[in-house]
PLY file of the C-alpha trace (Angstrom):
ply
format ascii 1.0
element vertex 352
property float x
property float y
property float z
element edge 351
property int vertex1
property int vertex2
end_header
-26.96 1.98 -7.99
-29.06 -0.14 -6.04
-28.78 0.35 -2.60
-31.46 -2.15 -1.16
-29.06 -4.88 -1.25
-26.60 -2.93 1.10
-29.48 -1.89 3.38
-30.70 -5.18 3.73
-26.71 -7.06 3.68
-26.24 -4.67 7.03
-29.59 -5.94 8.59
-28.94 -8.81 7.91
-24.98 -8.10 9.26
-27.19 -6.84 12.63
-28.99 -9.72 13.13
-26.05 -12.02 13.36
-24.45 -9.56 16.20
-26.93 -8.97 18.30
-27.55 -13.28 17.88
-24.21 -14.33 20.01
-23.96 -17.31 18.94
-20.55 -16.33 16.17
-16.83 -17.79 16.61
-14.29 -15.30 17.64
-12.94 -15.63 13.38
-16.62 -15.15 12.07
-17.56 -12.21 14.90
-14.15 -10.76 13.66
-15.14 -11.01 10.31
-18.79 -9.84 10.52
-17.59 -7.07 12.69
-15.32 -5.85 9.66
-18.07 -5.81 7.54
-20.20 -4.12 10.10
-17.78 -1.51 9.89
-17.57 -1.24 6.62
-21.73 -1.07 5.47
-22.97 1.28 8.49
-21.17 4.29 6.90
-22.83 3.19 3.64
-26.11 2.79 5.23
-25.52 6.53 6.63
-25.30 7.94 3.23
-27.79 6.25 1.76
-30.08 7.78 4.81
-28.83 10.64 3.70
-29.26 10.97 0.46
-32.75 9.65 0.98
-32.91 12.69 3.65
-32.20 15.04 0.96
-34.65 13.63 -1.53
-37.63 14.12 1.01
-36.49 17.48 1.78
-36.83 18.17 -1.91
-40.32 16.70 -2.39
-41.78 18.64 0.83
-39.99 22.19 -0.70
-41.89 21.23 -4.37
-45.07 20.81 -2.45
-44.73 23.95 -1.01
-43.99 26.03 -4.94
-46.84 23.83 -5.72
-48.84 25.51 -3.56
-47.82 28.83 -4.25
-49.80 30.76 -2.39
-47.18 32.80 0.05
-44.52 34.09 -2.18
-41.96 34.51 0.14
-42.42 31.30 1.31
-42.18 29.57 -2.63
-38.77 31.66 -2.82
-37.41 30.21 0.51
-38.21 26.49 -0.72
-36.37 27.71 -4.25
-33.19 28.00 -2.39
-33.82 25.35 -0.21
-33.99 23.46 -3.17
-30.30 24.50 -4.99
-28.97 24.23 -1.53
-30.31 20.35 -0.92
-29.68 19.11 -3.81
-25.85 20.14 -3.62
-26.02 18.18 -0.19
-27.65 15.05 -1.96
-24.86 15.44 -4.81
-22.02 15.50 -2.79
-23.54 12.96 -0.76
-23.82 10.61 -4.04
-20.20 11.12 -4.49
-19.13 10.21 -0.94
-21.40 7.01 -1.70
-19.81 6.12 -4.90
-16.26 5.96 -2.44
-17.19 4.46 0.20
-19.38 1.13 -1.91
-15.69 0.23 -2.98
-14.46 -3.17 -1.26
-11.72 -2.58 0.98
-8.25 -3.82 0.46
-7.92 -6.49 2.98
-3.99 -5.69 3.03
-4.43 -2.15 3.48
-3.93 -2.17 7.10
-1.37 -4.39 7.08
2.49 -4.18 8.28
5.08 -4.69 5.04
8.06 -6.40 3.93
10.96 -3.93 1.88
13.33 -5.32 -0.72
15.23 -3.01 -2.78
18.24 -4.48 -5.51
20.54 -2.66 -7.47
19.50 -2.83 -10.89
20.73 -0.89 -14.45
24.20 0.92 -14.00
26.79 -0.88 -12.19
28.32 1.22 -8.85
25.58 4.26 -9.42
22.45 1.37 -9.21
23.98 0.26 -5.93
24.45 3.68 -4.52
21.05 4.30 -5.11
19.07 1.64 -4.00
20.94 2.46 -0.34
19.60 5.62 -0.77
15.89 4.49 -1.93
16.53 2.18 0.97
17.52 5.35 3.39
14.26 7.29 2.15
11.93 4.89 3.03
13.34 4.28 6.15
13.15 8.36 6.50
9.88 8.06 5.56
8.41 5.55 8.05
10.55 7.66 10.70
8.01 10.52 9.74
5.21 8.53 10.29
6.14 7.17 13.48
6.20 3.66 12.20
8.81 0.68 13.50
11.31 -0.31 11.12
13.31 -3.52 10.89
16.48 -3.92 8.98
16.21 -7.64 8.30
19.55 -7.70 5.88
21.26 -5.04 4.59
24.43 -6.43 2.12
26.90 -3.16 1.48
28.95 -2.55 -1.31
32.84 -1.46 -0.92
31.52 2.51 -1.85
28.60 2.37 0.29
25.78 1.43 -1.72
23.59 -1.54 -1.32
23.56 -5.13 -2.91
20.91 -6.18 -0.87
18.14 -4.85 1.79
14.97 -5.75 3.42
13.11 -4.38 6.20
10.67 -4.58 8.35
7.81 -1.53 8.42
5.36 -1.87 11.14
2.87 0.47 11.16
-1.23 1.82 10.91
-1.63 1.64 7.10
1.95 0.92 6.02
0.63 -1.25 3.40
-2.30 1.13 2.39
0.49 4.06 2.17
3.31 2.13 -0.07
2.09 -0.27 -2.14
1.92 1.43 -4.86
5.99 1.95 -4.53
6.56 -1.51 -5.89
8.44 -1.65 -9.36
11.82 0.20 -11.18
12.59 3.22 -10.08
14.97 5.12 -12.52
17.91 7.66 -11.22
19.17 10.24 -13.78
22.82 12.17 -12.68
26.50 12.01 -13.04
28.02 10.05 -11.10
30.33 10.56 -7.88
33.32 8.44 -10.37
32.34 10.40 -13.48
34.88 12.78 -14.63
33.83 14.44 -17.44
30.74 15.57 -16.11
27.94 13.39 -18.29
24.79 12.32 -16.97
24.28 8.34 -16.59
21.26 6.65 -15.85
20.68 3.67 -13.27
18.00 1.61 -12.36
16.88 0.33 -8.57
13.81 -2.21 -8.46
11.68 -2.40 -5.35
9.22 -4.92 -3.78
6.78 -4.64 -1.59
4.94 -7.22 0.06
1.92 -7.56 3.36
2.65 -9.32 6.17
0.89 -12.60 6.08
-1.11 -13.55 9.36
-0.83 -17.47 9.86
-4.72 -17.86 8.43
-3.06 -16.62 5.37
-0.61 -19.14 4.41
0.36 -22.37 5.90
3.85 -23.94 5.48
5.02 -27.36 5.69
8.05 -27.55 7.87
9.25 -30.34 5.53
9.04 -28.23 2.08
12.29 -26.06 4.38
15.50 -26.15 4.29
17.52 -24.11 6.50
21.17 -23.26 6.35
22.86 -21.05 9.02
26.30 -19.10 8.27
28.48 -16.37 9.99
26.79 -12.40 9.90
29.64 -10.79 9.11
29.91 -7.23 8.77
29.80 -5.08 11.68
28.73 -5.99 15.20
31.90 -7.06 16.87
33.58 -10.16 17.90
30.16 -11.95 18.68
29.49 -12.28 15.05
32.16 -13.85 13.39
31.93 -16.51 15.82
28.55 -17.51 15.81
26.27 -18.43 13.27
23.68 -16.67 13.74
22.45 -15.50 10.31
19.53 -17.80 8.95
19.12 -18.89 5.15
15.44 -20.87 4.32
14.83 -22.17 0.67
10.54 -23.03 0.75
11.76 -26.28 -1.72
8.57 -26.64 -3.67
8.99 -23.12 -5.04
12.56 -22.04 -4.67
12.12 -19.04 -2.73
15.07 -17.65 -0.73
14.42 -15.81 2.39
17.19 -14.73 5.00
17.97 -12.80 7.89
21.44 -11.49 9.08
21.38 -8.49 11.54
20.19 -9.82 14.95
22.66 -11.42 17.17
20.66 -14.21 17.84
19.76 -17.16 15.51
16.05 -18.15 16.90
14.93 -14.45 16.34
16.76 -14.08 12.57
14.91 -17.94 11.96
11.54 -16.04 13.17
11.86 -12.90 11.42
13.26 -15.15 7.66
9.84 -17.05 8.67
7.35 -14.11 8.63
8.99 -13.00 5.37
8.75 -16.36 3.53
5.26 -16.50 4.39
4.67 -12.56 3.22
5.96 -14.12 0.04
4.52 -17.02 -0.56
1.32 -14.69 0.57
2.39 -12.48 -2.53
2.63 -15.41 -4.92
-1.16 -17.11 -3.89
-2.45 -13.67 -4.22
-0.76 -12.93 -7.46
-2.01 -16.15 -8.54
-5.81 -15.49 -7.70
-5.50 -12.18 -8.92
-3.90 -13.42 -12.88
-6.70 -12.62 -14.64
-8.12 -9.89 -13.23
-4.81 -8.10 -13.70
-4.51 -9.52 -17.04
-8.29 -7.65 -18.09
-7.24 -4.55 -16.61
-3.80 -4.21 -16.87
-3.54 -1.73 -13.88
-1.01 0.66 -13.67
-0.83 1.48 -10.19
-1.10 -1.35 -7.66
0.32 -4.34 -9.90
3.53 -4.52 -8.53
5.15 -5.75 -11.37
8.66 -4.71 -10.87
9.10 -4.49 -14.64
7.42 -1.25 -14.56
8.96 1.94 -14.56
7.13 3.94 -12.36
9.58 6.97 -11.20
12.35 9.01 -12.85
14.50 11.05 -10.39
16.41 13.41 -12.18
18.90 14.93 -10.35
20.31 17.88 -12.33
16.86 18.98 -12.63
15.76 18.89 -9.42
12.81 16.85 -11.22
10.99 13.16 -10.07
8.57 12.19 -12.12
6.26 9.69 -11.10
5.33 7.94 -14.60
2.10 6.58 -13.39
0.08 10.00 -12.35
1.83 11.88 -15.80
3.26 14.56 -13.45
6.36 15.74 -11.73
7.20 16.98 -8.24
10.29 19.76 -8.10
11.68 19.25 -4.41
13.94 16.33 -5.21
16.13 16.59 -1.67
13.20 16.36 0.10
11.92 13.62 -0.73
14.76 11.81 -0.90
15.32 12.59 2.83
11.84 11.03 3.40
8.95 13.16 2.76
7.12 11.48 0.37
3.49 12.87 1.39
2.62 14.84 -1.82
3.65 11.70 -4.26
1.89 9.41 -2.05
-1.50 11.58 -1.65
-1.34 12.11 -5.73
-1.29 7.73 -6.02
-3.49 7.40 -3.26
-6.32 9.97 -5.34
-4.95 8.37 -8.81
-5.55 5.13 -7.38
-9.10 5.81 -5.81
-9.89 7.31 -9.30
-9.07 4.66 -10.78
-11.33 2.30 -9.02
-14.32 4.45 -9.90
-13.62 4.28 -12.96
-14.15 0.58 -13.05
-16.88 0.69 -10.47
-19.43 -1.80 -11.17
-22.42 -1.84 -8.21
0 1
1 2
2 3
3 4
4 5
5 6
6 7
7 8
8 9
9 10
10 11
11 12
12 13
13 14
14 15
15 16
16 17
17 18
18 19
19 20
20 21
21 22
22 23
23 24
24 25
25 26
26 27
27 28
28 29
29 30
30 31
31 32
32 33
33 34
34 35
35 36
36 37
37 38
38 39
39 40
40 41
41 42
42 43
43 44
44 45
45 46
46 47
47 48
48 49
49 50
50 51
51 52
52 53
53 54
54 55
55 56
56 57
57 58
58 59
59 60
60 61
61 62
62 63
63 64
64 65
65 66
66 67
67 68
68 69
69 70
70 71
71 72
72 73
73 74
74 75
75 76
76 77
77 78
78 79
79 80
80 81
81 82
82 83
83 84
84 85
85 86
86 87
87 88
88 89
89 90
90 91
91 92
92 93
93 94
94 95
95 96
96 97
97 98
98 99
99 100
100 101
101 102
102 103
103 104
104 105
105 106
106 107
107 108
108 109
109 110
110 111
111 112
112 113
113 114
114 115
115 116
116 117
117 118
118 119
119 120
120 121
121 122
122 123
123 124
124 125
125 126
126 127
127 128
128 129
129 130
130 131
131 132
132 133
133 134
134 135
135 136
136 137
137 138
138 139
139 140
140 141
141 142
142 143
143 144
144 145
145 146
146 147
147 148
148 149
149 150
150 151
151 152
152 153
153 154
154 155
155 156
156 157
157 158
158 159
159 160
160 161
161 162
162 163
163 164
164 165
165 166
166 167
167 168
168 169
169 170
170 171
171 172
172 173
173 174
174 175
175 176
176 177
177 178
178 179
179 180
180 181
181 182
182 183
183 184
184 185
185 186
186 187
187 188
188 189
189 190
190 191
191 192
192 193
193 194
194 195
195 196
196 197
197 198
198 199
199 200
200 201
201 202
202 203
203 204
204 205
205 206
206 207
207 208
208 209
209 210
210 211
211 212
212 213
213 214
214 215
215 216
216 217
217 218
218 219
219 220
220 221
221 222
222 223
223 224
224 225
225 226
226 227
227 228
228 229
229 230
230 231
231 232
232 233
233 234
234 235
235 236
236 237
237 238
238 239
239 240
240 241
241 242
242 243
243 244
244 245
245 246
246 247
247 248
248 249
249 250
250 251
251 252
252 253
253 254
254 255
255 256
256 257
257 258
258 259
259 260
260 261
261 262
262 263
263 264
264 265
265 266
266 267
267 268
268 269
269 270
270 271
271 272
272 273
273 274
274 275
275 276
276 277
277 278
278 279
279 280
280 281
281 282
282 283
283 284
284 285
285 286
286 287
287 288
288 289
289 290
290 291
291 292
292 293
293 294
294 295
295 296
296 297
297 298
298 299
299 300
300 301
301 302
302 303
303 304
304 305
305 306
306 307
307 308
308 309
309 310
310 311
311 312
312 313
313 314
314 315
315 316
316 317
317 318
318 319
319 320
320 321
321 322
322 323
323 324
324 325
325 326
326 327
327 328
328 329
329 330
330 331
331 332
332 333
333 334
334 335
335 336
336 337
337 338
338 339
339 340
340 341
341 342
342 343
343 344
344 345
345 346
346 347
347 348
348 349
349 350
350 351
C-alpha cells in the first residue's frame, strides 16, 4: 500500500484549512476530506511505530548480552507484530472511499409485483416492517403516499425516512422480495409464492440536482381516503411529471397542497439524482456486476418463507430463523451481516 500519498494529501489538506481562505462550500469539502484522512494517518503512524519498536527489540536480541532481556524482547516482538497486523487490517478498511450518500436521508417506494392480492398484502407488510425498523432506530418516517387495496393490502407506498445513516443502513434493500406462505384466501392449504419490489433513493440536496421549472407538468386532485370532509373538498394531492424523463411523483398524505408539492419536488429530485448516479456508474456496474448495492429491482434479494419460519438472503446465501421478529422491524441481524458482506466485497476490489 502506498501510504505516502495519504500522508502528503493530509499535509496539503491541513495547510488549506489553516490558510483560512476557503469559500464555505470548499471549506465543507476540505473538512470532510480531512475527517476521512485523519484516522488513516493516525493508523499509518501506529504501524510505523510498531516497525520502530520491532527494530529496537531485534537489536536487543542481536546483542544477546542479557538472556532475560532477550527473552523479553522476543515476547515483545510477538505482541507488537500482532498489533501491527491488526492495524494493517484496520488501515485497509479506513482507506475505502466513503459512499457520499451514506449519511443521507432516504425515500422508499414499495409496490406489489407477482401474486395478485397476496402480493399486495405482502407489500403492506414490508411497508410496516420498514416503518417499525425506523422507529427502532429513532428515525422519523413520513408517509408521502399509501394506496390501499380492498383487502388492506398496498398498491403503492412511498415513504421519506429521516435519520442519521439511514441510507448506509438500508441501501441494500432495493430489489425483489419474495414471500412463500399459505394465503388467507387459500382453502386448500397450498403454499403460494408472491413478490413485491422495493426501491430506495438517497435524498438529493439542492446542489446535487437542478430542475428547470419549464420541464414540469403539475396536476392536483382530491386526496381521497381517510381524513374527513376536508380531504374530499380540497384538491390537496399533487402529481408532478418531469417531461424530459417521464418521471412521475405524487404526494397526497398532507391536507395542505403546498406541503404536498414540496415533498413531491424533493422526491423528484431524489429520483433524478439517482438516474444521474446510475448513468455515471453504469460502466462500473457492468464490469463488476456487484450483487450488493446495485439497486437492480429485478434481483430477487430475499425470500420470506413463513411455514418454515425462515428468511433467506440470497446475496449472503444465509438463512435467518426469526421471521416474526424481522417482520416487526427487527432487521438488525440481517442488515449488519449485509454491511459486513459489502465491506468484504469492497476489500476484494480494493486497488490502492
